[in-house]
C-alpha positions as CSV (number, residue, x, y, z in Angstrom):
1,X,210.7,16.3,9.1
2,X,211.3,19.9,8.5
3,X,212.3,21.4,5.3
4,X,212.0,24.9,3.5
5,X,211.5,24.1,0.0
6,X,207.9,22.6,0.1
7,X,206.3,24.1,3.0
8,X,203.3,21.9,3.2
9,X,201.2,23.4,5.8
10,X,201.3,26.7,3.8
11,X,199.9,24.9,1.0
12,X,197.3,23.1,3.2
13,X,196.1,26.6,4.7
14,X,195.8,28.0,1.4
15,X,194.1,25.5,0.1
16,X,191.7,25.7,3.1
17,X,191.7,29.8,2.6
18,X,190.3,29.4,-1.2
19,X,187.6,27.2,-0.2
20,X,186.8,29.4,2.7
21,X,186.9,32.6,0.8
22,X,184.5,31.0,-2.0
23,X,181.9,30.1,0.4
24,X,182.1,33.6,1.6
25,X,181.9,34.8,-1.7
26,X,178.9,32.9,-2.2
27,X,177.3,33.9,0.6
28,X,177.6,37.5,0.1
29,X,176.3,36.9,-3.2
30,X,173.2,35.0,-1.9
31,X,172.4,38.0,0.6
32,X,173.3,40.8,-1.7
33,X,170.8,39.0,-4.3
34,X,168.6,37.6,-2.6
35,X,168.4,34.5,-4.3
36,X,169.7,31.1,-3.3
37,X,170.4,30.1,-6.8
38,X,172.0,32.7,-9.0
39,X,173.6,30.1,-11.6
40,X,173.1,26.5,-12.7
41,X,176.0,25.6,-10.5
42,X,174.4,26.3,-7.3
43,X,171.8,23.9,-8.0
44,X,171.0,22.3,-11.0
45,X,167.9,20.7,-10.8
46,X,166.3,23.7,-8.1
47,X,167.5,26.1,-11.1
48,X,165.6,23.8,-13.7
49,X,162.5,23.9,-11.4
50,X,162.5,27.4,-10.3
51,X,163.0,28.1,-14.2
52,X,159.4,26.4,-15.1
53,X,157.7,28.0,-11.9
54,X,158.9,31.0,-13.2
55,X,157.4,30.5,-16.7
56,X,154.2,29.8,-14.9
57,X,154.4,33.0,-13.1
58,X,154.3,34.5,-15.7
59,X,151.9,32.6,-17.8
60,X,149.7,33.1,-15.1
61,X,149.9,36.8,-14.8
62,X,149.2,37.1,-18.5
63,X,145.6,35.1,-17.7
64,X,144.9,37.1,-15.1
65,X,145.0,40.1,-17.0
66,X,143.1,38.4,-20.2
67,X,140.2,37.4,-17.5
68,X,140.9,41.0,-16.1
69,X,140.0,42.5,-19.5
70,X,137.2,40.0,-20.6
71,X,135.7,41.1,-17.7
72,X,135.9,45.1,-18.7
73,X,134.6,43.9,-22.3
74,X,131.4,42.3,-21.3
75,X,131.0,45.4,-19.1
76,X,130.5,47.6,-21.8
77,X,128.6,45.5,-23.6
78,X,126.1,45.2,-20.2
79,X,125.9,48.9,-20.3
80,X,124.9,49.1,-24.3
81,X,122.3,46.6,-23.5
82,X,120.9,48.4,-20.0
83,X,120.4,51.4,-22.2
84,X,118.9,49.3,-25.0
85,X,116.4,47.5,-22.2
86,X,115.5,51.2,-21.1
87,X,114.7,52.4,-24.2
88,X,112.2,49.0,-24.5
89,X,110.3,49.8,-21.6
90,X,109.6,53.1,-22.8
91,X,108.8,51.7,-26.1
92,X,106.2,49.4,-24.1
93,X,104.5,52.0,-22.8
94,X,103.8,54.4,-26.2
95,X,102.5,50.8,-27.9
96,X,100.0,50.4,-24.6
97,X,99.1,54.5,-24.5
98,X,98.5,54.2,-28.3
99,X,96.0,51.0,-27.8
100,X,93.7,53.8,-26.4
101,X,92.3,54.6,-30.0
102,X,89.4,56.5,-29.0
103,X,91.5,58.6,-26.3
104,X,93.5,59.6,-28.4
105,X,93.9,62.2,-31.1
106,X,95.8,61.1,-34.5
107,X,97.9,64.3,-34.0
108,X,98.9,62.3,-30.4
109,X,99.2,58.8,-32.1
110,X,101.7,60.6,-34.6
111,X,103.4,62.2,-31.6
112,X,104.0,58.6,-30.2
113,X,105.0,57.3,-33.5
114,X,107.8,60.0,-33.8
115,X,109.1,58.6,-30.2
116,X,108.9,55.2,-31.2
117,X,111.0,55.8,-34.8
118,X,113.7,58.0,-32.1
119,X,113.6,55.1,-30.2
120,X,114.6,52.6,-32.9
121,X,117.2,54.9,-34.5
122,X,118.9,55.3,-30.8
123,X,119.0,51.3,-30.5
124,X,120.2,51.0,-33.9
125,X,123.0,53.5,-33.2
126,X,123.9,51.6,-29.9
127,X,124.0,48.4,-32.0
128,X,126.4,50.3,-34.1
129,X,129.1,51.9,-31.9
130,X,129.1,49.9,-29.2
131,X,132.5,48.9,-28.8
132,X,136.2,48.3,-26.5
133,X,138.6,50.0,-28.4
134,X,137.8,49.2,-32.1
135,X,135.8,46.0,-31.2
136,X,132.3,46.1,-31.9
137,X,130.3,44.7,-29.8
138,X,126.5,44.9,-30.3
139,X,126.5,44.9,-34.0
140,X,126.8,41.1,-34.6
141,X,130.5,41.1,-35.4
142,X,130.7,39.0,-32.3
143,X,128.4,36.9,-32.5
144,X,128.6,33.0,-34.0
145,X,129.0,32.1,-38.2
146,X,126.4,29.8,-38.7
147,X,125.6,27.8,-41.8
148,X,123.0,25.3,-43.1
149,X,120.3,26.7,-41.1
150,X,117.4,24.2,-41.1
151,X,115.7,25.6,-38.1
152,X,112.8,27.9,-37.7
153,X,115.0,30.0,-34.8
154,X,118.4,29.6,-33.6
155,X,120.7,31.4,-31.1
156,X,124.4,30.2,-30.1
157,X,125.3,31.3,-27.0
158,X,128.9,29.5,-26.8
159,X,130.7,27.2,-28.2
160,X,134.2,25.4,-28.3
161,X,136.3,24.3,-31.1
162,X,139.9,24.5,-32.8
163,X,140.8,27.5,-34.7
164,X,139.1,26.9,-38.3
165,X,137.1,24.0,-36.9
166,X,133.5,24.0,-36.6
167,X,130.6,22.5,-34.8
168,X,127.6,20.2,-36.6
169,X,124.9,20.8,-34.8
170,X,122.3,17.7,-34.9
171,X,119.4,16.7,-33.2
172,X,117.3,13.6,-32.5
173,X,113.6,14.2,-31.7
174,X,112.5,10.7,-29.7
175,X,109.0,12.5,-28.6
176,X,107.1,15.1,-30.7
177,X,105.5,18.5,-29.6
178,X,101.7,18.4,-29.0
179,X,99.1,21.1,-28.8
180,X,96.8,21.0,-25.9
181,X,93.5,20.0,-27.3
182,X,90.0,18.5,-27.3
183,X,87.5,17.1,-29.8
184,X,84.1,18.6,-29.5
185,X,81.5,16.3,-31.2
186,X,78.5,18.2,-33.2
187,X,77.3,16.1,-35.3
188,X,77.6,18.9,-37.8
189,X,75.2,21.2,-35.8
190,X,73.7,21.9,-32.2
191,X,70.7,20.5,-32.1
192,X,69.3,21.5,-28.9
193,X,66.5,19.9,-26.8
194,X,64.3,23.7,-26.9
195,X,64.4,26.2,-29.7
196,X,65.3,28.8,-26.7
197,X,67.7,26.9,-25.2
198,X,71.3,27.4,-25.5
199,X,74.3,25.2,-25.3
200,X,76.8,26.8,-22.9
201,X,80.6,26.4,-22.9
202,X,83.4,27.6,-20.9
203,X,86.4,27.4,-22.8
204,X,89.8,28.3,-21.5
205,X,93.7,28.5,-22.1
206,X,97.4,30.0,-21.1
207,X,95.6,33.4,-21.6
208,X,92.5,33.5,-19.7
209,X,88.4,31.9,-20.0
210,X,85.8,32.9,-22.0
211,X,82.0,31.7,-21.9
212,X,80.2,30.8,-24.8
213,X,76.6,30.1,-25.7
214,X,75.5,28.8,-28.5
215,X,71.8,28.3,-29.8
216,X,70.1,25.3,-31.8
217,X,70.9,24.7,-35.2
218,X,74.2,26.9,-34.6
219,X,76.6,25.7,-37.3
220,X,80.3,24.1,-36.4
221,X,82.0,27.2,-38.5
222,X,79.7,29.8,-36.6
223,X,81.1,28.1,-33.3
224,X,84.7,27.8,-34.8
225,X,84.6,32.0,-35.6
226,X,83.0,32.4,-32.6
227,X,86.0,30.9,-30.7
228,X,88.8,32.2,-32.6
229,X,86.8,35.6,-32.2
230,X,88.5,35.8,-28.5
231,X,91.5,33.4,-29.2
232,X,94.1,36.3,-28.1
233,X,92.1,36.3,-25.1
234,X,91.6,32.9,-24.0
235,X,95.4,31.1,-26.1
236,X,92.8,28.7,-27.1
237,X,92.1,28.4,-31.5
238,X,89.3,26.4,-33.3
239,X,89.0,24.3,-36.2
240,X,86.2,22.2,-37.8
241,X,87.3,18.4,-38.2
242,X,85.0,16.2,-39.8
243,X,81.6,15.8,-37.2
244,X,83.0,18.3,-34.3
245,X,85.3,20.9,-33.5
246,X,88.6,20.4,-32.5
247,X,89.9,23.4,-29.8
248,X,93.8,23.6,-29.5
249,X,96.2,25.7,-27.6
250,X,97.9,28.4,-30.0
251,X,101.3,27.2,-29.1
252,X,102.6,24.1,-28.5
253,X,104.3,22.5,-25.5
254,X,103.6,21.3,-21.5
255,X,102.9,25.0,-20.4
256,X,100.1,25.2,-22.6
257,X,96.4,23.9,-21.6
258,X,92.6,23.8,-22.7
259,X,90.0,23.2,-20.7
260,X,86.0,22.8,-21.4
261,X,83.5,22.9,-19.1
262,X,79.5,22.8,-19.9
263,X,77.4,24.8,-18.1
264,X,74.3,24.3,-19.9
265,X,74.5,20.7,-22.1
266,X,70.7,22.0,-23.2
267,X,70.1,18.6,-24.2
268,X,72.9,18.1,-27.1
269,X,74.0,15.2,-28.0
270,X,77.7,13.8,-28.8
271,X,80.7,14.7,-26.0
272,X,83.8,15.6,-25.4
273,X,87.1,13.6,-26.9
274,X,90.7,13.8,-26.2
275,X,92.8,14.4,-29.5
276,X,95.1,11.7,-31.3
277,X,98.5,11.7,-30.4
278,X,99.5,10.6,-34.0
279,X,96.8,13.3,-35.7
280,X,95.4,16.3,-33.7
281,X,92.5,16.8,-35.8
282,X,91.3,13.6,-34.8
283,X,89.5,12.4,-31.4
284,X,90.9,9.3,-29.7
285,X,88.6,6.6,-30.1
286,X,86.7,5.7,-26.7
287,X,87.9,8.9,-25.0
288,X,84.4,10.4,-25.1
289,X,82.5,12.0,-22.0
290,X,79.2,13.1,-22.7
291,X,78.0,17.0,-22.0
292,X,75.7,15.8,-19.6
293,X,78.1,14.2,-17.5
294,X,80.4,17.3,-17.5
295,X,80.3,18.5,-14.3
296,X,83.5,20.1,-13.7
297,X,86.2,21.3,-16.5
298,X,88.0,18.8,-18.8
299,X,91.7,19.8,-19.2
300,X,94.5,19.2,-21.8
301,X,97.8,19.5,-21.8
302,X,100.3,20.3,-24.3
303,X,103.3,18.4,-24.9
304,X,107.2,19.5,-25.2
305,X,109.4,18.1,-28.1
306,X,111.9,15.7,-26.3
307,X,115.4,14.9,-27.9
308,X,119.0,14.8,-27.8
309,X,121.4,17.1,-29.2
310,X,124.9,16.0,-30.4
311,X,124.0,13.6,-27.9
312,X,123.4,14.9,-25.0
313,X,119.7,15.5,-23.5
314,X,118.1,18.5,-24.7
315,X,115.6,20.5,-22.7
316,X,112.1,20.5,-24.3
317,X,109.9,23.6,-24.5
318,X,107.0,23.7,-26.9
319,X,109.1,23.3,-30.2
320,X,112.3,25.1,-28.6
321,X,115.1,22.8,-28.0
322,X,118.0,24.0,-25.8
323,X,121.3,22.6,-24.5
324,X,123.7,23.9,-21.9
325,X,127.6,21.9,-21.8
326,X,131.1,23.5,-21.9
327,X,131.4,22.5,-25.4
328,X,127.7,24.1,-26.9
329,X,125.2,26.3,-25.4
330,X,122.5,27.1,-27.6
331,X,118.4,26.9,-28.1
332,X,117.2,26.5,-31.6
333,X,113.1,26.3,-32.7
334,X,112.6,23.0,-34.6
335,X,109.8,23.7,-37.8
336,X,106.6,22.4,-37.4
337,X,106.9,19.6,-39.2
338,X,110.6,18.6,-37.3
339,X,108.9,19.0,-33.6
340,X,105.9,16.8,-34.3
341,X,107.8,13.9,-36.0
342,X,110.3,11.6,-34.6
343,X,113.9,11.0,-36.0
344,X,117.1,12.7,-37.2
345,X,117.1,16.5,-37.6
346,X,120.6,18.2,-39.2
347,X,119.8,21.7,-37.7
348,X,122.5,23.5,-38.4
349,X,126.8,24.1,-38.5
350,X,128.4,26.6,-36.6
351,X,131.9,27.4,-38.5
352,X,133.2,30.3,-36.5
353,X,133.0,33.6,-34.5
354,X,132.0,34.8,-31.2
355,X,133.7,36.6,-28.9
356,X,136.7,34.9,-27.8
357,X,139.0,35.4,-24.6
358,X,141.8,32.9,-23.5
359,X,141.5,33.0,-20.1
360,X,144.1,30.5,-19.2
361,X,147.7,30.3,-18.6
362,X,148.0,27.6,-21.6
363,X,147.0,28.7,-25.0
364,X,144.2,25.5,-26.4
365,X,140.6,25.3,-26.3
366,X,140.3,24.2,-23.0
367,X,141.5,27.7,-21.9
368,X,139.0,29.8,-24.2
369,X,135.6,30.9,-23.9
370,X,133.6,31.7,-27.1
371,X,130.3,33.7,-26.3
372,X,128.0,34.6,-29.1
373,X,127.1,38.5,-28.8
374,X,124.2,39.0,-30.8
375,X,123.4,41.9,-32.8
376,X,120.5,44.3,-30.9
377,X,119.8,46.3,-34.1
378,X,115.6,46.4,-34.3
379,X,116.0,44.3,-37.8
380,X,117.9,41.3,-35.5
381,X,115.5,41.7,-32.3
382,X,112.5,39.4,-32.4
383,X,111.7,36.5,-34.0
384,X,110.2,34.8,-37.3
385,X,107.2,33.7,-35.8
386,X,105.9,37.1,-34.4
387,X,108.1,39.9,-36.5
388,X,111.2,41.8,-35.7
389,X,111.4,45.4,-33.8
390,X,111.9,47.4,-36.8
391,X,108.3,46.7,-38.2
392,X,107.1,49.2,-35.6
393,X,108.8,52.4,-37.4
394,X,106.5,54.2,-39.5
395,X,105.2,52.8,-42.6
396,X,105.6,49.2,-41.0
397,X,103.5,46.7,-40.9
398,X,103.3,47.2,-37.0
399,X,103.4,51.0,-36.5
400,X,101.5,52.5,-34.1
401,X,99.4,53.8,-36.9
402,X,98.2,50.9,-37.9
403,X,95.6,48.0,-36.5
404,X,98.3,45.8,-35.3
405,X,99.1,47.0,-31.8
406,X,98.6,43.6,-30.5
407,X,101.1,42.1,-32.6
408,X,103.4,45.1,-31.8
409,X,103.4,44.4,-27.7
410,X,103.9,41.0,-28.3
411,X,106.9,41.9,-30.8
412,X,108.0,44.5,-28.0
413,X,107.7,41.6,-25.3
414,X,109.8,39.6,-27.2
415,X,112.6,41.9,-27.5
416,X,112.8,42.5,-23.8
417,X,112.8,39.0,-23.1
418,X,115.9,38.6,-25.4
419,X,117.4,41.2,-24.0
420,X,117.1,40.2,-20.7
421,X,118.1,36.9,-21.2
422,X,121.2,38.0,-23.1
423,X,122.1,40.1,-20.0
424,X,121.5,37.3,-17.9
425,X,123.7,35.3,-19.7
426,X,126.7,37.5,-20.2
427,X,126.4,38.5,-16.2
428,X,126.3,34.2,-15.5
429,X,129.8,34.3,-17.6
430,X,131.4,37.2,-15.8
431,X,130.3,36.1,-12.3
432,X,130.8,32.0,-12.7
433,X,133.0,31.7,-15.3
434,X,135.7,34.9,-15.7
435,X,135.3,36.2,-11.7
436,X,135.5,32.1,-10.4
437,X,138.8,32.1,-13.0
438,X,140.2,35.1,-11.7
439,X,140.0,33.6,-8.1
440,X,141.6,30.4,-9.0
441,X,144.6,31.9,-11.4
442,X,145.2,34.3,-8.1
443,X,145.2,31.4,-5.8
444,X,147.7,29.6,-8.5
445,X,150.2,32.9,-8.5
446,X,150.2,32.7,-4.9
447,X,151.0,29.1,-4.5
448,X,153.3,28.9,-8.1
449,X,155.3,31.8,-6.3
450,X,155.5,30.2,-2.8
451,X,156.9,27.3,-4.6
452,X,159.3,29.0,-6.9
453,X,160.5,30.9,-3.2
454,X,160.9,27.4,-1.6
455,X,163.3,26.6,-3.9
456,X,165.4,29.6,-5.1
457,X,165.3,32.8,-2.5
458,X,167.9,33.0,0.1
459,X,167.1,32.3,3.7
460,X,168.6,34.8,5.2
461,X,168.6,33.7,8.8
462,X,170.3,30.5,7.6
463,X,172.8,32.5,5.3
464,X,173.5,35.2,8.1
465,X,174.9,32.8,10.2
466,X,177.0,30.9,7.4
467,X,178.0,34.6,6.7
468,X,179.1,34.6,10.1
469,X,180.8,31.6,10.3
470,X,182.8,31.8,6.9
471,X,183.7,35.1,7.6
472,X,185.2,33.5,10.8
473,X,187.0,30.7,8.9
474,X,188.7,33.3,6.6
475,X,190.2,34.9,9.5
476,X,191.2,31.8,11.0
477,X,192.6,30.6,7.6
478,X,194.5,33.7,6.7
479,X,195.9,33.6,10.3
480,X,197.0,30.0,9.9
481,X,198.9,30.8,6.4
482,X,200.7,33.2,7.9
483,X,201.9,31.3,10.6
484,X,202.8,28.6,8.1
485,X,204.8,30.7,6.1
486,X,206.7,32.1,8.7
487,X,207.5,28.3,10.4
488,X,210.4,27.6,7.7
489,X,212.3,30.4,9.4
490,X,212.6,28.4,12.4
491,X,215.4,26.7,10.3
492,X,218.1,29.6,10.6
493,X,218.3,28.6,14.4
494,X,219.5,25.4,13.5
495,X,222.6,27.3,11.6
496,X,223.5,28.9,14.3
């Protein structure tokens, strides 16, 4: 059948040409943009997945920037702490030098004290000026806010809680802290076999050992005075108790010990007892070792407090408890009454503060770290037991012109230890938290980018082949349409 009003062959050719032109245009668009999906019609499901991955990429990129910024902040704080530590080391030398009392003139001591004052002022200046932008780092503004403090000392290193929330810190003491100690039976005073004999003993502790010789008739009070005179040398103190003398370590804990050795009993009656675990001023019945039977040092060790803090098993060190977890990293020193009795202790409440960094792609508690950066001002470095660094200033109770240089040295030792721990803690956060997080985020970004690319990016090898095919098909369809349009002219041959 031959017609001229409806050229079916041309219509078919036009339809196919239109389809081929559309495919050619799509190939050209994909090759020019480099994207396989340019609009929703190119792949609805792929577009949804791709946009979600693109959003993840942006969040991960921001998280990497946040983590790197956090690393820079800690680097600045570390620089300030390093300088403070150098100054404390110099301060330690000045304290030790000034202890050479007879070898230094008053003018030299005053010169040393002037240097101490300058060092303390510099430490305070570092504390108040170390900053990242306009954010002060070492003046205490980045420390945690703590309320309801019912313990001797505390330090909050890290904590996690929702914005506006708080963390109540509660301890349950299950075993008491104890001194190392022994009970020496004397029945009031020494009664030796011969008036010319000496009751000679060797007493030792964590600081050292000292030999004591007591003559017949020496009272308990006189023994106590003699032992306490050297308590800084031995780390052991003494006190009278009933019919004897109690010798105990200066501090609590398993690191403390008391050793007692009789080198000459001289006929003294009585003996050495262990202390009662209930009352450290009393002897344990039946635990006596006669002085004449002591042929080697009798030794007793202290005991650390044992407790749980917020349900976590805490590490005890003397009266100090410490826990380290993702939600709470802290240490606190219980009062003597709390540490030596079992039961619950409502220690304190962390109500806010801390240097807060969001180092994950999502904004939530899990991706945030809160670090406590304590003040390093001289009034805050030290502890309540030994004192604080500002007491070494001119006119202070532990200045170099006072008679308390042994206390001054303890304070400087504590300050050096405190700053060292703070530097170590911040370094650990940098290495094990921030550094590891940056590495993990970089890997996540690589994998997310690869997934997004697989879904959305053009495969040029595949698309150039498709382009060539579509170009040929368009050319062929164009020729076919031309042929189809020319075909009805053959009807003129039938009209003669």
